[in-house]
PAZABA-154162 format. One record per residue (C-alpha): residue in three letters; x negated, y, z. Coordinates in nm, 4 decimals. Example, Ala and Ser with C-alpha at 12.3 -4.5 7.8 and 13.67 -1.06 7.14 Angstrom:
BEGIN
(pt 'ALA' (-1.2300 -0.4500 0.7800))
(pt 'SER' (-1.3670 -0.1060 0.7140))
END
This chain:
BEGIN
(pt 'MET' (0.0000 0.0000 0.0000))
(pt 'ARG' (-0.2796 0.2410 0.0884))
(pt 'ILE' (-0.4436 0.1649 -0.2480))
(pt 'VAL' (-0.1190 0.2374 -0.4280))
(pt 'CYS' (-0.0711 0.5601 -0.2379))
(pt 'THR' (-0.4260 0.6609 -0.3041))
(pt 'SER' (-0.3886 0.5844 -0.6753))
(pt 'THR' (-0.0660 0.7749 -0.6864))
(pt 'ALA' (-0.2247 1.0696 -0.5132))
(pt 'ILE' (-0.5162 1.0658 -0.7561))
(pt 'TRP' (-0.2759 1.0502 -1.0519))
(pt 'LEU' (-0.0676 1.3350 -0.9155))
(pt 'ALA' (-0.3781 1.5373 -0.8528))
(pt 'SER' (-0.5045 1.4739 -1.2051))
(pt 'CYS' (-0.1659 1.5695 -1.3444))
(pt 'ALA' (-0.1702 1.8863 -1.1416))
(pt 'VAL' (-0.5203 1.9654 -1.2631))
(pt 'SER' (-0.4143 1.8843 -1.6179))
(pt 'ASN' (-0.1040 2.1009 -1.5867))
(pt 'ALA' (-0.3096 2.3788 -1.4391))
(pt 'ALA' (-0.5559 2.3509 -1.7256))
(pt 'ASP' (-0.2713 2.3487 -1.9764))
(pt 'GLU' (-0.1122 2.6500 -1.8113))
(pt 'SER' (-0.4479 2.8286 -1.8125))
(pt 'THR' (-0.4883 2.7516 -2.1840))
(pt 'ASN' (-0.1352 2.8732 -2.2599))
(pt 'LEU' (-0.2006 3.1839 -2.0562))
(pt 'ASN' (-0.5202 3.2566 -2.2459))
(pt 'GLN' (-0.3413 3.2033 -2.5771))
(pt 'GLN' (-0.0604 3.4345 -2.4686))
(pt 'VAL' (-0.3085 3.6989 -2.3551))
(pt 'GLU' (-0.4962 3.6679 -2.6835))
(pt 'LEU' (-0.1695 3.6924 -2.8767))
(pt 'LEU' (-0.0683 3.9987 -2.6772))
(pt 'MET' (-0.4056 4.1582 -2.7469))
(pt 'LYS' (-0.3647 4.0923 -3.1192))
(pt 'GLN' (-0.0114 4.2295 -3.1137))
(pt 'ASN' (-0.1315 4.5338 -2.9207))
(pt 'ALA' (-0.4114 4.5940 -3.1746))
(pt 'LEU' (-0.1642 4.5564 -3.4586))
(pt 'LEU' (0.0744 4.7955 -3.2840))
(pt 'GLN' (-0.2033 5.0511 -3.2365))
(pt 'GLU' (-0.2969 5.0240 -3.6053))
(pt 'THR' (0.0692 5.0698 -3.6992))
(pt 'VAL' (0.0914 5.3758 -3.4730))
(pt 'LYS' (-0.2224 5.5192 -3.6347))
(pt 'GLN' (-0.0760 5.4635 -3.9810))
(pt 'GLN' (0.2519 5.6213 -3.8767))
(pt 'GLN' (0.0652 5.9167 -3.7276))
(pt 'SER' (-0.1336 5.9584 -4.0504))
(pt 'THR' (0.1889 5.9397 -4.2496))
(pt 'ILE' (0.3487 6.2008 -4.0244))
(pt 'GLU' (0.0475 6.4311 -4.0638))
(pt 'ASN' (0.0576 6.3916 -4.4415))
(pt 'LEU' (0.4286 6.4648 -4.4413))
(pt 'ASN' (0.3701 6.7708 -4.2245))
(pt 'ARG' (0.1041 6.8938 -4.4656))
(pt 'ARG' (0.3335 6.8360 -4.7622))
(pt 'VAL' (0.6206 7.0127 -4.5920))
(pt 'GLY' (0.3843 7.2967 -4.5057))
(pt 'ASP' (0.2697 7.3199 -4.8678))
(pt 'ILE' (0.6287 7.3155 -4.9885))
(pt 'GLU' (0.7252 7.5876 -4.7408))
(pt 'ARG' (0.4202 7.7943 -4.8377))
(pt 'VAL' (0.4908 7.7626 -5.2098))
(pt 'SER' (0.8582 7.8372 -5.1476))
(pt 'ALA' (0.7671 8.1437 -4.9453))
(pt 'GLU' (0.5244 8.2635 -5.2123))
(pt 'LYS' (0.7854 8.2055 -5.4807))
(pt 'SER' (1.0466 8.3875 -5.2779))
(pt 'ARG' (0.8097 8.6769 -5.2215))
(pt 'SER' (0.7155 8.6900 -5.5877))
(pt 'GLU' (1.0834 8.7092 -5.6748))
(pt 'THR' (1.1571 8.9892 -5.4309))
(pt 'VAL' (0.8341 9.1877 -5.4230))
(pt 'GLY' (0.7638 9.1729 -5.7929))
(pt 'TYR' (0.4543 9.3709 -5.8864))
(pt 'ALA' (0.2470 9.2741 -5.5838))
(pt 'ALA' (0.3074 8.9106 -5.6645))
(pt 'GLY' (0.0250 8.8611 -5.9084))
(pt 'THR' (-0.1177 8.9044 -6.2530))
(pt 'PRO' (0.0219 8.7670 -6.5756))
(pt 'LEU' (-0.1010 8.4484 -6.7343))
(pt 'PRO' (-0.2503 8.5048 -7.0786))
(pt 'ASN' (-0.0098 8.4476 -7.3643))
(pt 'GLU' (0.2309 8.2179 -7.1843))
(pt 'ARG' (0.5529 8.1842 -7.3789))
(pt 'PRO' (0.8149 8.4068 -7.2070))
(pt 'ASP' (1.0632 8.2288 -6.9820))
(pt 'THR' (1.3845 8.2915 -7.1725))
(pt 'GLY' (1.5977 8.1519 -6.8894))
(pt 'GLY' (1.9500 8.2581 -6.9712))
(pt 'LEU' (2.1804 8.0223 -7.1575))
(pt 'LYS' (2.0855 7.6669 -7.2529))
(pt 'PHE' (2.2425 7.4779 -7.5439))
(pt 'GLY' (2.0765 7.1401 -7.5603))
(pt 'ARG' (1.7192 7.2082 -7.6705))
(pt 'ILE' (1.7904 7.5776 -7.7388))
(pt 'ASN' (1.7369 7.8487 -7.4737))
(pt 'ILE' (1.8726 8.2005 -7.5188))
(pt 'GLY' (1.7771 8.4916 -7.2969))
(pt 'GLY' (1.7348 8.8655 -7.3129))
(pt 'GLU' (1.6059 9.1844 -7.1564))
(pt 'GLY' (1.7245 9.5396 -7.1725))
(pt 'ALA' (1.6784 9.8865 -7.0307))
(pt 'LEU' (1.9061 10.1888 -7.0116))
(pt 'ALA' (1.7385 10.5220 -6.9468))
(pt 'LEU' (1.7689 10.8968 -6.9173))
(pt 'PHE' (1.4837 11.1168 -7.0439))
(pt 'SER' (1.4338 11.4890 -6.9994))
(pt 'GLY' (1.1147 11.6437 -7.1327))
(pt 'GLN' (0.9515 11.9775 -7.1952))
(pt 'ALA' (0.9715 12.1569 -7.5286))
(pt 'ASN' (0.6784 11.9819 -7.7019))
(pt 'SER' (0.7507 11.6347 -7.5657))
(pt 'ALA' (0.9102 11.3371 -7.7399))
(pt 'PHE' (1.2353 11.4126 -7.5530))
(pt 'PRO' (1.2839 11.7926 -7.5577))
(pt 'GLU' (1.6574 11.7547 -7.4933))
(pt 'THR' (1.7954 11.5594 -7.1999))
(pt 'GLN' (1.9331 11.2358 -7.3407))
(pt 'PHE' (2.0663 10.8954 -7.2489))
(pt 'ARG' (1.9092 10.6062 -7.4382))
(pt 'VAL' (1.9269 10.2354 -7.4903))
(pt 'ASP' (1.5567 10.2217 -7.4154))
(pt 'GLU' (1.5043 9.8513 -7.4769))
(pt 'ALA' (1.7174 9.5611 -7.6008))
(pt 'LYS' (1.5575 9.2236 -7.6731))
(pt 'LEU' (1.7042 8.8837 -7.7474))
(pt 'PHE' (1.4887 8.5717 -7.7041))
(pt 'ILE' (1.5604 8.2378 -7.8694))
(pt 'GLU' (1.3451 7.9363 -7.7915))
(pt 'GLY' (1.3833 7.5745 -7.8910))
(pt 'GLN' (1.1991 7.2455 -7.8978))
(pt 'VAL' (1.1264 7.1432 -8.2559))
(pt 'TRP' (0.9510 6.8122 -8.2040))
(pt 'GLY' (0.7479 6.6751 -7.9138))
(pt 'ASP' (0.5261 6.9573 -7.7867))
(pt 'VAL' (0.6088 7.1847 -8.0795))
(pt 'TYR' (0.8327 7.4807 -7.9911))
(pt 'PHE' (0.9882 7.7691 -8.1797))
(pt 'PHE' (1.0091 8.1183 -8.0283))
(pt 'SER' (1.1807 8.4269 -8.1653))
(pt 'GLU' (1.2108 8.7804 -8.0294))
(pt 'LEU' (1.4757 9.0041 -8.1847))
(pt 'ASN' (1.4465 9.3732 -8.1020))
(pt 'LEU' (1.7748 9.5613 -8.1146))
(pt 'ALA' (1.6255 9.8780 -7.9637))
(pt 'THR' (1.2793 9.9958 -7.8611))
(pt 'ARG' (1.1503 10.3266 -7.7327))
(pt 'GLU' (0.9352 10.3702 -8.0427))
(pt 'ASP' (1.2414 10.3625 -8.2740))
(pt 'ASP' (1.4844 10.6523 -8.2935))
(pt 'ASP' (1.7619 10.4304 -8.4321))
(pt 'ILE' (1.9318 10.1214 -8.2941))
(pt 'ASP' (1.8757 9.8491 -8.5514))
(pt 'LEU' (1.7542 9.4919 -8.5777))
(pt 'ASN' (1.3787 9.4341 -8.5977))
(pt 'LEU' (1.1754 9.1170 -8.5721))
(pt 'GLY' (0.9369 9.0985 -8.2804))
(pt 'GLU' (0.7454 8.7789 -8.2119))
(pt 'PHE' (0.8360 8.4817 -8.4308))
(pt 'TYR' (0.6174 8.1729 -8.4196))
(pt 'LEU' (0.5726 7.7998 -8.3882))
(pt 'ASP' (0.3897 7.6989 -8.0708))
(pt 'PHE' (0.1889 7.3746 -8.0901))
(pt 'GLU' (0.1254 7.3042 -7.7223))
(pt 'ASP' (-0.1310 7.0724 -7.5639))
(pt 'ILE' (-0.3257 6.9800 -7.8731))
(pt 'SER' (-0.6001 6.8923 -7.6228))
(pt 'GLN' (-0.3988 6.5871 -7.5195))
(pt 'LEU' (-0.5695 6.4215 -7.8149))
(pt 'TRP' (-0.8820 6.3989 -7.5986))
(pt 'GLY' (-0.7009 6.3549 -7.2673))
(pt 'GLU' (-0.6931 6.7157 -7.1423))
(pt 'LYS' (-0.3936 6.9376 -7.0733))
(pt 'ARG' (-0.3610 7.3004 -7.1826))
(pt 'GLN' (-0.7198 7.3329 -7.3044))
(pt 'LEU' (-0.6134 7.3992 -7.6630))
(pt 'ASN' (-0.2830 7.5332 -7.7952))
(pt 'LEU' (-0.2018 7.6914 -8.1305))
(pt 'ARG' (0.0502 7.9447 -8.2539))
(pt 'PHE' (0.1339 8.0241 -8.6129))
(pt 'GLY' (0.3577 8.3110 -8.7152))
(pt 'ARG' (0.4049 8.6596 -8.5751))
(pt 'MET' (0.2525 8.7170 -8.2301))
(pt 'ASP' (0.1450 8.9904 -7.9897))
(pt 'ILE' (-0.2075 9.1157 -8.0589))
(pt 'PRO' (-0.4138 8.9642 -7.7732))
(pt 'PHE' (-0.6173 9.2715 -7.6796))
(pt 'GLY' (-0.6341 9.3936 -7.3189))
(pt 'ASP' (-0.3865 9.3039 -7.0447))
(pt 'GLU' (-0.1365 9.5905 -7.0535))
(pt 'TYR' (0.0805 9.4432 -7.3280))
(pt 'LEU' (0.1505 9.1461 -7.0978))
(pt 'TYR' (0.3422 9.3675 -6.8520))
(pt 'ARG' (0.4606 9.6364 -7.0931))
(pt 'ASP' (0.8289 9.5361 -7.1171))
(pt 'ALA' (1.0663 9.7394 -6.9024))
(pt 'LEU' (1.1352 9.4565 -6.6567))
(pt 'ASP' (0.7607 9.4017 -6.5986))
(pt 'ASP' (0.6323 9.7599 -6.5951))
(pt 'PRO' (0.6414 9.9217 -6.2479))
(pt 'LEU' (0.6831 10.2642 -6.4129))
(pt 'VAL' (0.9000 10.3907 -6.6958))
(pt 'SER' (0.6066 10.5126 -6.9039))
(pt 'HIS' (0.2974 10.3211 -7.0104))
(pt 'SER' (-0.0647 10.4222 -6.9931))
(pt 'LEU' (-0.1844 10.6903 -7.2341))
(pt 'ILE' (-0.3916 10.4235 -7.4128))
(pt 'ASP' (-0.1104 10.1648 -7.4365))
(pt 'THR' (-0.2770 9.9186 -7.6749))
(pt 'TRP' (-0.0197 9.6745 -7.8124))
(pt 'GLY' (0.1217 9.5449 -8.1364))
(pt 'VAL' (0.2811 9.2453 -8.3092))
(pt 'ASP' (0.1211 9.0984 -8.6192))
(pt 'GLU' (0.1316 8.7935 -8.8476))
(pt 'GLY' (-0.1440 8.5348 -8.8201))
(pt 'ILE' (-0.2733 8.2354 -8.6264))
(pt 'GLU' (-0.3727 8.2168 -8.2609))
(pt 'LEU' (-0.5552 7.9747 -8.0326))
(pt 'TYR' (-0.5226 7.9879 -7.6545))
(pt 'GLY' (-0.5903 7.7682 -7.3560))
(pt 'PHE' (-0.7137 7.7205 -7.0020))
(pt 'LEU' (-1.0520 7.5888 -6.8843))
(pt 'GLY' (-1.0423 7.5678 -6.5055))
(pt 'LYS' (-1.0397 7.9239 -6.3730))
(pt 'PHE' (-1.1036 8.0619 -6.7213))
(pt 'SER' (-0.8465 8.1243 -6.9917))
(pt 'TYR' (-0.8859 8.2459 -7.3459))
(pt 'VAL' (-0.6885 8.3637 -7.6459))
(pt 'ALA' (-0.8135 8.4458 -7.9959))
(pt 'ALA' (-0.6188 8.5485 -8.3047))
(pt 'VAL' (-0.6765 8.6173 -8.6733))
(pt 'GLN' (-0.4010 8.8467 -8.8055))
(pt 'ASN' (-0.3247 9.0723 -9.1014))
(pt 'GLY' (-0.4040 9.4025 -8.9281))
(pt 'GLY' (-0.1716 9.6400 -9.1138))
(pt 'VAL' (0.1849 9.7549 -9.0478))
(pt 'PRO' (0.3740 9.6055 -9.3459))
(pt 'GLY' (0.5170 9.2785 -9.2180))
(pt 'ALA' (0.5928 9.1115 -9.5513))
(pt 'ARG' (0.2545 9.1629 -9.7192))
(pt 'ASP' (-0.1117 9.2313 -9.6430))
(pt 'TYR' (-0.2710 9.4795 -9.8832))
(pt 'ASP' (-0.6310 9.4013 -9.7885))
(pt 'GLY' (-0.7853 9.0566 -9.7628))
(pt 'ASP' (-1.0003 9.1553 -9.4634))
(pt 'LYS' (-0.8302 9.0298 -9.1481))
(pt 'SER' (-0.7916 9.1601 -8.7967))
(pt 'VAL' (-0.9687 8.9556 -8.5289))
(pt 'ALA' (-0.8869 8.9939 -8.1590))
(pt 'GLY' (-0.9629 8.7930 -7.8473))
(pt 'ARG' (-0.9646 8.7974 -7.4705))
(pt 'LEU' (-1.1509 8.5912 -7.2097))
(pt 'SER' (-1.0033 8.5949 -6.8569))
(pt 'TYR' (-1.1363 8.4722 -6.5235))
(pt 'ASP' (-0.9210 8.4186 -6.2131))
(pt 'PRO' (-1.1560 8.3053 -5.9330))
(pt 'ASN' (-0.8767 8.3154 -5.6735))
(pt 'SER' (-0.5168 8.4215 -5.6251))
(pt 'TRP' (-0.5936 8.7904 -5.5666))
(pt 'LEU' (-0.8509 8.8720 -5.8359))
(pt 'HIS' (-0.8132 8.8786 -6.2150))
(pt 'LEU' (-1.0833 8.9817 -6.4642))
(pt 'SER' (-1.0824 8.9918 -6.8433))
(pt 'LEU' (-1.2900 9.1076 -7.1402))
(pt 'SER' (-1.1338 9.1861 -7.4792))
(pt 'GLY' (-1.2632 9.2684 -7.8238))
(pt 'MET' (-1.0985 9.3533 -8.1543))
(pt 'ARG' (-1.1609 9.4672 -8.5100))
(pt 'THR' (-0.8638 9.5811 -8.7173))
(pt 'GLY' (-1.0438 9.4802 -9.0348))
(pt 'ASP' (-1.0451 9.7055 -9.3395))
(pt 'LEU' (-0.7002 9.8511 -9.4037))
(pt 'ASP' (-0.5759 9.9962 -9.7307))
(pt 'ALA' (-0.5355 10.3711 -9.6799))
(pt 'ASP' (-0.2356 10.3956 -9.9113))
(pt 'ASP' (-0.0465 10.0673 -9.8749))
(pt 'ASP' (-0.1347 9.9437 -9.5240))
(pt 'TYR' (-0.1500 10.3111 -9.4153))
(pt 'LEU' (-0.1343 10.2253 -9.0395))
(pt 'SER' (-0.2980 9.9689 -8.8153))
(pt 'GLU' (-0.0646 9.7239 -8.6453))
(pt 'LEU' (-0.2336 9.8116 -8.3153))
(pt 'TRP' (-0.0722 10.0942 -8.1218))
(pt 'PHE' (-0.3162 10.3375 -7.9546))
(pt 'GLY' (-0.2741 10.6732 -7.7794))
(pt 'GLY' (0.0967 10.6957 -7.8534))
(pt 'GLY' (0.0459 10.6299 -8.2255))
(pt 'TRP' (-0.1604 10.4051 -8.4513))
(pt 'PHE' (-0.5008 10.4149 -8.6141))
(pt 'ARG' (-0.4605 10.5822 -8.9535))
(pt 'SER' (-0.6866 10.7298 -9.2171))
(pt 'ILE' (-0.8122 11.0832 -9.1519))
(pt 'GLY' (-1.0241 11.0888 -9.4668))
(pt 'SER' (-0.9790 11.2842 -9.7870))
(pt 'PRO' (-0.7561 11.1559 -10.0712))
(pt 'SER' (-1.0668 10.9733 -10.1996))
(pt 'THR' (-1.0569 10.7405 -9.8979))
(pt 'THR' (-0.9432 10.3885 -9.9866))
(pt 'THR' (-1.0059 10.1914 -9.6644))
(pt 'PHE' (-1.0344 10.2589 -9.2927))
(pt 'HIS' (-1.0844 10.0433 -8.9809))
(pt 'ALA' (-1.1296 10.0499 -8.6033))
(pt 'ASN' (-1.3287 9.8371 -8.3577))
(pt 'LEU' (-1.2502 9.8140 -7.9849))
(pt 'ALA' (-1.3871 9.6601 -7.6632))
(pt 'GLN' (-1.2243 9.6642 -7.3183))
(pt 'ALA' (-1.2618 9.5293 -6.9642))
(pt 'ASP' (-0.9652 9.4775 -6.7264))
(pt 'VAL' (-0.9461 9.4060 -6.3537))
(pt 'ALA' (-0.6485 9.3443 -6.1235))
(pt 'LEU' (-0.6528 9.3137 -5.7435))
(pt 'LYS' (-0.3528 9.1770 -5.5544))
(pt 'PHE' (-0.2834 9.2633 -5.1912))
(pt 'SER' (-0.0142 9.1500 -4.9512))
(pt 'ARG' (0.1806 9.4715 -5.0117))
(pt 'GLY' (0.0465 9.6017 -5.3354))
(pt 'LEU' (-0.1424 9.5730 -5.6574))
(pt 'LEU' (-0.4270 9.7666 -5.8192))
(pt 'ARG' (-0.5032 9.7463 -6.1899))
(pt 'ALA' (-0.7697 9.9215 -6.3936))
(pt 'PHE' (-0.9235 9.8989 -6.7373))
(pt 'GLY' (-1.1723 10.0885 -6.9461))
(pt 'GLY' (-1.2907 10.0636 -7.3013))
(pt 'TYR' (-1.4486 10.1986 -7.6168))
(pt 'ALA' (-1.3122 10.2315 -7.9692))
(pt 'GLN' (-1.4622 10.3486 -8.2954))
(pt 'TYR' (-1.2800 10.4643 -8.6071))
(pt 'ASP' (-1.4467 10.4840 -8.9494))
(pt 'ASP' (-1.3530 10.4934 -9.3175))
(pt 'ASN' (-1.5164 10.4937 -9.6618))
(pt 'ASP' (-1.4481 10.8584 -9.7434))
(pt 'PRO' (-1.7221 10.9555 -9.9940))
(pt 'THR' (-1.6903 11.3266 -9.9126))
(pt 'ALA' (-1.7442 11.3269 -9.5351))
(pt 'ASN' (-1.8486 11.1291 -9.2288))
(pt 'ASN' (-1.5227 11.0795 -9.0360))
(pt 'ARG' (-1.6515 10.8384 -8.7697))
(pt 'ARG' (-1.4917 10.8905 -8.4292))
(pt 'ASN' (-1.5949 10.7451 -8.0925))
(pt 'PHE' (-1.3265 10.6980 -7.8254))
(pt 'TYR' (-1.3836 10.6406 -7.4531))
(pt 'TYR' (-1.0850 10.5644 -7.2353))
(pt 'TYR' (-0.9714 10.4281 -6.8977))
(pt 'SER' (-0.6619 10.3737 -6.6840))
(pt 'VAL' (-0.6064 10.3160 -6.3107))
(pt 'GLU' (-0.2718 10.2006 -6.1694))
(pt 'GLY' (-0.1539 10.1239 -5.8166))
(pt 'VAL' (0.1664 9.9779 -5.6744))
(pt 'LEU' (0.2574 9.9861 -5.3043))
(pt 'ASP' (0.5497 9.7910 -5.1576))
(pt 'ILE' (0.7128 10.0171 -4.8990))
(pt 'THR' (0.9623 9.7408 -4.8197))
(pt 'PRO' (0.9990 9.3980 -4.9819))
(pt 'LYS' (1.2179 9.5580 -5.2512))
(pt 'PHE' (1.1363 9.9301 -5.2474))
(pt 'TYR' (0.8028 10.0401 -5.3945))
(pt 'THR' (0.6094 10.3384 -5.5217))
(pt 'ALA' (0.3667 10.3421 -5.8140))
(pt 'ALA' (0.1193 10.5772 -5.9805))
(pt 'ARG' (-0.0976 10.5618 -6.2902))
(pt 'PHE' (-0.3696 10.7906 -6.4287))
(pt 'SER' (-0.5160 10.7382 -6.7758))
(pt 'GLN' (-0.7422 10.9406 -7.0027))
(pt 'ILE' (-0.8917 10.9340 -7.3550))
(pt 'PHE' (-1.1970 11.1232 -7.4838))
(pt 'VAL' (-1.2792 11.1423 -7.8560))
(pt 'ASP' (-1.5543 11.3442 -8.0180))
(pt 'GLU' (-1.4389 11.5869 -8.2909))
(pt 'GLY' (-1.0725 11.4965 -8.2354))
(pt 'TYR' (-0.8172 11.2494 -8.3669))
(pt 'PRO' (-0.4378 11.2576 -8.4153))
(pt 'MET' (-0.2994 11.1177 -8.0869))
(pt 'PRO' (0.0562 11.2204 -7.9943))
(pt 'GLY' (0.0591 11.0753 -7.6411))
(pt 'GLN' (0.4069 11.1559 -7.5127))
(pt 'GLY' (0.4262 11.4630 -7.7351))
(pt 'ASP' (0.6408 11.5025 -8.0448))
(pt 'MET' (0.5356 11.2309 -8.2944))
(pt 'GLY' (0.6451 11.4296 -8.6004))
(pt 'TYR' (0.4128 11.7147 -8.5102))
(pt 'TYR' (0.1118 11.5726 -8.3263))
(pt 'PHE' (0.0726 11.2568 -8.5396))
(pt 'ILE' (0.2287 11.3186 -8.8816))
(pt 'ASP' (0.1961 11.6930 -8.9470))
(pt 'PRO' (-0.1450 11.7507 -9.1142))
(pt 'THR' (-0.1574 12.1072 -8.9811))
(pt 'ALA' (-0.1313 11.9968 -8.6153))
(pt 'PRO' (-0.4503 12.0217 -8.4088))
(pt 'GLN' (-0.6175 11.6907 -8.3250))
(pt 'ALA' (-0.6824 11.5959 -7.9651))
(pt 'GLU' (-1.0343 11.5806 -7.8203))
(pt 'GLU' (-0.9227 11.4835 -7.4713))
(pt 'LEU' (-0.5879 11.3764 -7.3264))
(pt 'TRP' (-0.4805 11.2656 -6.9803))
(pt 'ARG' (-0.1570 11.1393 -6.8275))
(pt 'CYS' (-0.0512 11.1086 -6.4642))
(pt 'SER' (0.2716 10.9212 -6.3856))
(pt 'ILE' (0.4247 10.8934 -6.0381))
(pt 'GLY' (0.7362 10.6895 -5.9666))
(pt 'LEU' (0.9639 10.5028 -5.7281))
(pt 'GLY' (1.1437 10.1764 -5.7876))
(pt 'TYR' (1.3898 9.9394 -5.6252))
(pt 'ARG' (1.4098 9.5727 -5.7178))
(pt 'PHE' (1.7554 9.4320 -5.6526))
(pt 'SER' (1.6435 9.0915 -5.7838))
(pt 'PRO' (1.3932 8.9520 -6.0332))
(pt 'HIS' (1.6520 9.0351 -6.2989))
(pt 'LEU' (1.7438 9.3932 -6.2059))
(pt 'ILE' (1.5237 9.6897 -6.1206))
(pt 'VAL' (1.5925 10.0633 -6.1044))
(pt 'LYS' (1.3057 10.3139 -6.1242))
(pt 'THR' (1.2390 10.6817 -6.1727))
(pt 'GLU' (0.9237 10.8802 -6.2488))
(pt 'TYR' (0.7726 11.2105 -6.3482))
(pt 'SER' (0.4920 11.1977 -6.6043))
(pt 'PHE' (0.2462 11.4854 -6.6399))
(pt 'GLU' (0.0332 11.5100 -6.9546))
(pt 'GLY' (-0.2249 11.7545 -7.0793))
(pt 'GLY' (-0.5582 11.7879 -7.2510))
(pt 'LYS' (-0.7720 11.9770 -7.4960))
(pt 'GLN' (-0.7384 11.9962 -7.8739))
(pt 'VAL' (-0.9893 12.0782 -8.1467))
(pt 'GLY' (-1.0515 12.4516 -8.1413))
(pt 'GLY' (-1.0191 12.4747 -7.7631))
(pt 'THR' (-0.6397 12.4995 -7.7383))
(pt 'SER' (-0.4648 12.3055 -7.4638))
(pt 'ARG' (-0.1990 12.0368 -7.4990))
(pt 'ASP' (0.0904 12.1533 -7.2832))
(pt 'ASN' (0.4694 12.1461 -7.2397))
(pt 'VAL' (0.4875 11.7675 -7.2865))
(pt 'ASN' (0.5806 11.6530 -6.9334))
(pt 'ILE' (0.8724 11.4089 -6.9041))
(pt 'PHE' (1.1141 11.3081 -6.6279))
(pt 'ALA' (1.2736 10.9650 -6.6691))
(pt 'THR' (1.4945 10.7192 -6.4850))
(pt 'GLN' (1.5616 10.3663 -6.5995))
(pt 'ALA' (1.7590 10.0535 -6.5152))
(pt 'ALA' (1.5880 9.7399 -6.6488))
(pt 'PHE' (1.7521 9.3982 -6.6488))
(pt 'GLY' (1.7130 9.0476 -6.7864))
(pt 'PHE' (1.9135 8.7284 -6.8164))
END
């Protein structure tokens, strides 16, 4: 019996030891499993935290972009500088692949006796209709129809820009927006002012005294290379839109650099090419309130002009500062005289946002030309530019001061007073050409 009891005791003890060992093993396995689960949980928490941080950054970026967009829509001119030769956003009405939009301006002008507006008058100052459509793939059609412009005394239908836009040709080698091509009738890509010259984009009613702009037939290349952008065009050069009377072409180009969001720089160059004095008779490029035209004797058969210009724009939280300066040279083949003229010019413009919608703006611009040239400025075109007996200007300046209120990106009301003066050949002064103006500009 004692042997049996002893054996039983030994067996029970061994079972207990075995159970204890088994329990210890299970406990170790459970602890190890818990540690693995805890590590996995920590990794999951880290991933979730990283996801949350990424989401926070994205939300922050979205809010920042939204705020910048909202500010650009309400502040307007302090929002930035224009992109070179981007196709205008027609907005407006959409009919399938066709977009229709427009811009307009209604104004009142009251000028002194020798100005372009000697009698107080209401005007349809600008009326433009834009039609844009996708032709095929990345090929687009754009048309600008001008019903009224400040440069025309009558309200009639004129063709503005009209071109095919072949976008993203650079996709052929895997790059976006490096090379694009336009063929048709385009803005002359010289300087920056023409990019914000329309009434809805201009902080003032007037433009600078220099006011280089024009629309001409030809071909244009443009694109973006990192922080650089470029545009270059070969165009006819002369005013007649249906025919070019001289085979020599106008060449114009601009190289821009935007190192950050608040600084814009550009360099421009242009030659009008030789223009026929009788049939072309005017350059397509507008300058000094008129055009380049022949000042030679009746023996003159061709004339031309060459220009170079540098632009800079600085954006601030509550304002914008723009400036440009340049040189131009006129010459012709008059066998009886040397009619070469050298022009030096500059413009400085500032915009200050008093409130998010209410702003004030000022611009001062000046042109110097040795021996004089017909430049009407804001004077009477029929006298200062066309009349051969009118004295030519050796130096002109313009100072414009204005206030504006932006109701929305599509409606702005502004008013200004523009002083202008200078010296003419013979020592006489240019006077009585000041203008008061108020304008409501809108778009849809």
